[in-house]
C-alpha positions as CSV (number, residue, x, y, z in Angstrom):
1,M,86.4,104.4,117.6
2,K,84.0,107.3,117.5
3,I,80.6,107.8,116.0
4,E,79.8,111.1,114.2
5,R,77.1,112.4,111.9
6,A,78.3,111.8,108.3
7,T,78.5,114.6,105.8
8,L,78.0,114.8,102.1
9,R,81.8,114.5,101.5
10,D,81.6,111.0,103.3
11,V,79.3,109.6,100.6
12,P,81.9,108.0,98.4
13,E,83.7,106.3,101.3
14,I,80.3,105.1,102.8
15,L,79.2,103.8,99.4
16,E,82.5,101.8,99.1
17,L,81.9,100.5,102.6
18,Q,78.4,99.5,101.6
19,Y,79.8,97.5,98.6
20,R,82.4,95.8,100.8
21,A,79.9,95.0,103.5
22,F,77.0,93.7,101.4
23,C,78.6,92.2,98.3
24,P,79.8,89.0,100.0
25,V,76.3,88.3,101.4
26,C,74.6,89.1,98.2
27,K,77.0,86.9,96.3
28,E,76.3,84.1,98.7
29,L,72.6,84.5,98.2
30,G,72.8,84.9,94.5
31,W,71.2,88.3,94.6
32,S,73.3,90.3,92.2
33,D,70.7,93.0,91.7
34,A,70.2,93.9,95.4
35,P,69.9,97.7,95.9
36,T,72.8,97.7,98.3
37,V,75.2,96.4,95.6
38,T,73.8,98.3,92.6
39,E,73.4,101.8,94.1
40,T,75.4,104.3,92.0
41,I,77.3,107.3,93.4
42,E,74.7,109.6,91.9
43,Q,71.9,107.7,93.7
44,A,73.9,107.8,97.0
45,Y,74.4,111.6,96.8
46,A,70.7,112.1,95.9
47,D,69.5,109.9,98.8
48,F,71.9,111.3,101.4
49,P,69.8,114.3,102.5
50,N,66.7,112.1,103.1
51,S,68.2,110.4,106.2
52,T,70.4,111.0,109.2
53,V,73.6,109.1,108.5
54,L,76.0,108.1,111.2
55,K,79.5,106.9,110.6
56,M,81.9,105.0,112.9
57,V,85.4,106.2,112.5
58,A,88.5,104.3,113.4
59,D,91.5,105.9,115.1
60,D,93.2,106.1,111.7
61,G,90.3,108.1,110.3
62,R,88.7,105.4,108.1
63,I,85.0,104.9,108.2
64,I,84.5,101.3,109.3
65,G,80.7,101.4,109.8
66,S,77.6,103.3,109.1
67,V,73.8,103.4,109.6
68,R,71.0,105.6,108.5
69,G,67.7,106.5,110.0
70,K,64.7,108.5,109.0
71,A,62.0,109.4,111.6
72,D,58.5,110.2,110.7
73,N,55.4,110.4,112.9
74,G,57.1,108.6,115.8
75,S,58.4,105.8,113.6
76,L,62.1,105.4,112.9
77,Y,63.1,103.6,109.7
78,I,66.6,102.1,110.1
79,G,68.6,101.3,107.0
80,R,71.9,100.3,105.7
81,L,73.5,99.1,109.0
82,M,76.9,98.0,107.8
83,V,80.4,97.3,109.1
84,L,83.5,96.6,107.1
85,P,84.0,92.8,106.9
86,E,87.3,92.9,108.8
87,F,85.6,94.7,111.7
88,Q,82.5,92.5,111.9
89,K,81.8,90.3,114.9
90,K,83.3,92.9,117.3
91,G,80.0,94.6,118.5
92,Y,80.3,97.6,116.2
93,G,77.0,96.9,114.4
94,K,75.2,96.7,117.8
95,I,76.8,100.0,118.8
96,L,75.7,101.7,115.6
97,L,72.2,100.2,115.8
98,R,71.7,101.4,119.4
99,E,73.2,104.9,118.6
100,I,70.8,105.6,115.7
101,Q,67.9,104.7,118.0
102,S,69.2,106.9,120.8
103,V,69.7,110.0,118.7
104,M,66.4,109.9,116.8
105,P,63.2,110.2,118.7
106,H,60.7,107.5,118.0
107,K,58.1,105.1,119.5
108,R,58.6,102.4,116.9
109,A,61.7,101.4,115.1
110,W,61.6,99.3,112.0
111,L,63.8,97.9,109.3
112,G,64.0,95.5,106.4
113,T,66.4,92.7,105.7
114,S,66.8,89.6,103.6
115,G,64.8,86.7,105.0
116,E,67.6,84.4,104.0
117,T,70.2,85.8,106.4
118,E,69.6,83.8,109.6
119,K,72.5,85.4,111.5
120,T,71.3,88.9,110.6
121,I,67.7,88.1,111.7
122,A,69.0,86.6,115.0
123,F,71.1,89.7,115.6
124,Y,68.0,92.0,115.3
125,K,65.9,89.7,117.4
126,R,68.6,89.8,120.2
127,E,68.2,93.6,119.9
128,G,64.5,93.4,120.6
129,F,63.1,93.4,117.0
130,S,60.4,91.0,115.8
131,I,59.2,90.1,112.4
132,F,55.9,91.7,111.4
133,N,55.9,91.1,107.6
134,T,57.4,88.6,105.2
135,E,57.2,88.9,101.4
136,T,58.6,87.0,98.4
137,L,60.1,89.4,95.9
138,D,59.7,89.0,92.1
139,N,63.3,87.6,92.0
140,G,62.4,84.8,94.4
141,H,64.2,86.2,97.4
142,T,62.4,86.8,100.7
143,W,62.3,90.2,102.4
144,I,61.2,90.6,106.0
145,S,60.3,93.7,107.9
146,M,61.1,93.8,111.6
147,E,60.0,96.3,114.3
148,K,60.7,97.2,117.9
149,I,58.1,99.1,119.9
150,R,59.2,101.4,122.8
151,L,57.0,101.1,125.8
């Protein structure tokens, strides 16, 4: 496995990875209109230049994981941390999360996730993040924001 910076030509494969990673969770939650499962290829291409996108590449050349980050004023927003379902629970998500934090300078890292995914929340807490905001969306789902301050 290796981690590299993604390029514009990786967008279709990363979007497919995104659907495969997030669709099962969204289906379980009954959240069919979540942005991670409704994003179009046009939206993905348009959004790509706004973040640093890392990809995890398997020995066979497939992209098996990805994460994006956007730093502004010492704050790093981390988004779309994802790993193909067949590669989950092997530590790859943790590697990607730590890598985006190491390559992008920041004093505070933050992210958002569904408040209904206890395992995901526990994962981020183990990585030093804590909840700083919880909101109920118009569709009834809960969205939480988590942060990690560097000392």
